[in-house]
N, C-alpha and C positions, 0 to 999 in steps of 0.2 A: 263889565265887558266879558269876564270869564263865563258868566251865566249865558250871555248871548252866544258865545262859542259853543257851549253845551247844547243850547237849543238848536243852533244851526246844524251841528253834527247829527243830533237826534232826528231832526226833520229830514236831513239828507238820507239817513238810513230808512226812515219810514216811507219816503217817496220813491225808493227803488222798487222795481218789480218784485212782488212777493213770491220768491222762489223757495227752495227747500231751506235756505238760510234765514227765512223770515222769522220763525219762532225765536232764534237766537238773537237776531237784531232787535226784535220787540222787547225781549227780556233785558238786553243791554240798555235800551232806551229807558225802560222803567227804572232800572238800577241807577242810571246816570242822572235822570231828572226828577226822580221820586222825592228827593229832599229839597228841591229848589222851590222858592216862593214865586208867586206872581202868575199872571194870566197865561204867559207863554207855556210854562211847565204844566199848568192845569189843562190847557188845551191838548198838549201832547199826550198826557196821561188819559184824558177822556177818549182820545182816538184809540189808544191802546186797549182801553176797557171795551169800547164799542166793537172792536175787531177781534177780541180775545176768543170768542166762541165760534167765529166763522171758520169753516173748513178752508184749508189753504187753496184748494181749487176754486172755491166760490169767491174768495178774496181776489185771486188772480183774474178770474173772469170779470169781476167788478172793476178791477184796475184797468184792464184792457178796454172795457166799455166806457170807462170814464175818461181816460187819458189818450187812448189811441184812436178812438172813433169819433171824437168831438173836437172840432177846431177851436171851440171856445174854452176847452179844458186842456189845452196843450201844456206840457211841461217845458217846451222850448220857448224861452222868453223872447228871442228875436223874431219869432214867427208873429208875435203880436205887434211888433213895431215895423217889421219889414215885409211880412208876408212871404210868398215864394218868389223872391226877386233876386237879382244880382247883388243888390245892396245888402241883402242878408249875408251873402258870402263875405263881404267886407266886414260886416259887424262881427261875424264869427271869428274871422282872422284877427281882428283887433282885440277881441276878448281873449283869444288864445295867447296873443302876444302879452297881454296884461298878466295872465297867469305865469308865463315864463319869466317875466320881469321880477316876479316874486318867488321864483324857484319852484313852481308847482305845475303839474300837468294832470289833466283829467285822465281817467282810465282809457285804455286803448278802445277805439271805436265809439267813444262817447263824445257827442257834440259839446262844445264848451258852454253853450247856452242852456243845456239841460239842467233844470232847477236843482236836482240832487248834486250835480257837479258844482254849480254856483254856491250852493250851501256848504259843501265841503270846503271850497276855497275860503268862504267866509269864516268857517271854523278854524282854519289853519292860518289865515292872514286876515285878522279881524277888521282892521281899518280899510284895507283895499277891498275886502269882500263885502263889507257893509255898504261901501260906495257903489259897488256893482248892483247890489240888491236895491239900493235907493234909486239908482238910475233906471231900473226896470220896475219901479213901483207900479206904474200904470199897468204893466203886464200881470203883476201879482194881483192887483185889484180886479182886473178882468177875469183872471183865473178863479179868484175867490167868488166872484159873482156867478160864474158858470157852475162852480161846485155847489153853491147855495141853491141855484135853480134846480140842480139834479138831486138835491138832498143827500149829497155824498158825505160820508164820514171824513174824507180827506180834507174837508173844509177846516176841521180843527187844526190840522197840520199847517195850513196856510194862515190861520189865525195866529198861531204861535210865531211863525216867521214875521208876519206883519207887526206883531207886538214888539219885536226887537228893533224896528225902524223908527226914525224920528217922526213925530207927529207932523202931518202936513196940514196947514190951516185950510179950512174949507171956505168957499165963497158962499155967503148966506143967500138962500133962495128967496126972492121977493114973493109976497103973497100972490096967489093966482098965476104963478109962472111955473110951468112944468120944468123939471130938471133936464139939463142938457143930456142928450143920448151919448153913450160911450161909443166912439167910432171903433170899427174893427176892420182891418188891423188899426192899431193906434197910429195916428199920423205923426210924422216928425217934421221939423222945419226943413227948409231948403228944397222944396219940391217933393212931389209924390210920384215921380216917374216910376212906372212899373209896379206900383203897389196895388194889390188886388183889393177891390172894394166890395 
């Protein structure tokens, strides 16, 4: 469990906008997960190696192009389930209430569904945080697929996060049957009123 906490905190640091504190955050991640075994730590270190020689301005431009200009690569998890609807407001309020229940608040101005905030919560409150991540697994899978399609180095950070979650059994695909498409936004039960298609 402690290893998962370290991975979640490291992923949170790496998924923040790469500002002037980025080199120090990257160095802290390398120091923190450098001795950890397993695929999650390997993926984080691979991301750190791939971005080591990128000038900060180039990495920042890549970050904006990846996460701020593509709906399929959003770091806001409820956007994938609720779209831009009133229901998303309720989901954000419920998530914030969950954080408060465990004595934690995201940084001022940060939405509670922002993946770095969720990951920091998971690092500080492991059981409750992993439950939130697991509930948003569909959004994480969709984000990973978008990052893979863009060839983004950030895919390794998502791989690390997903490696900390329980394995979900997959339904076998019958021969000659195409895989089901992933809806966007992901649909929830109980009606889809107001969800953008």
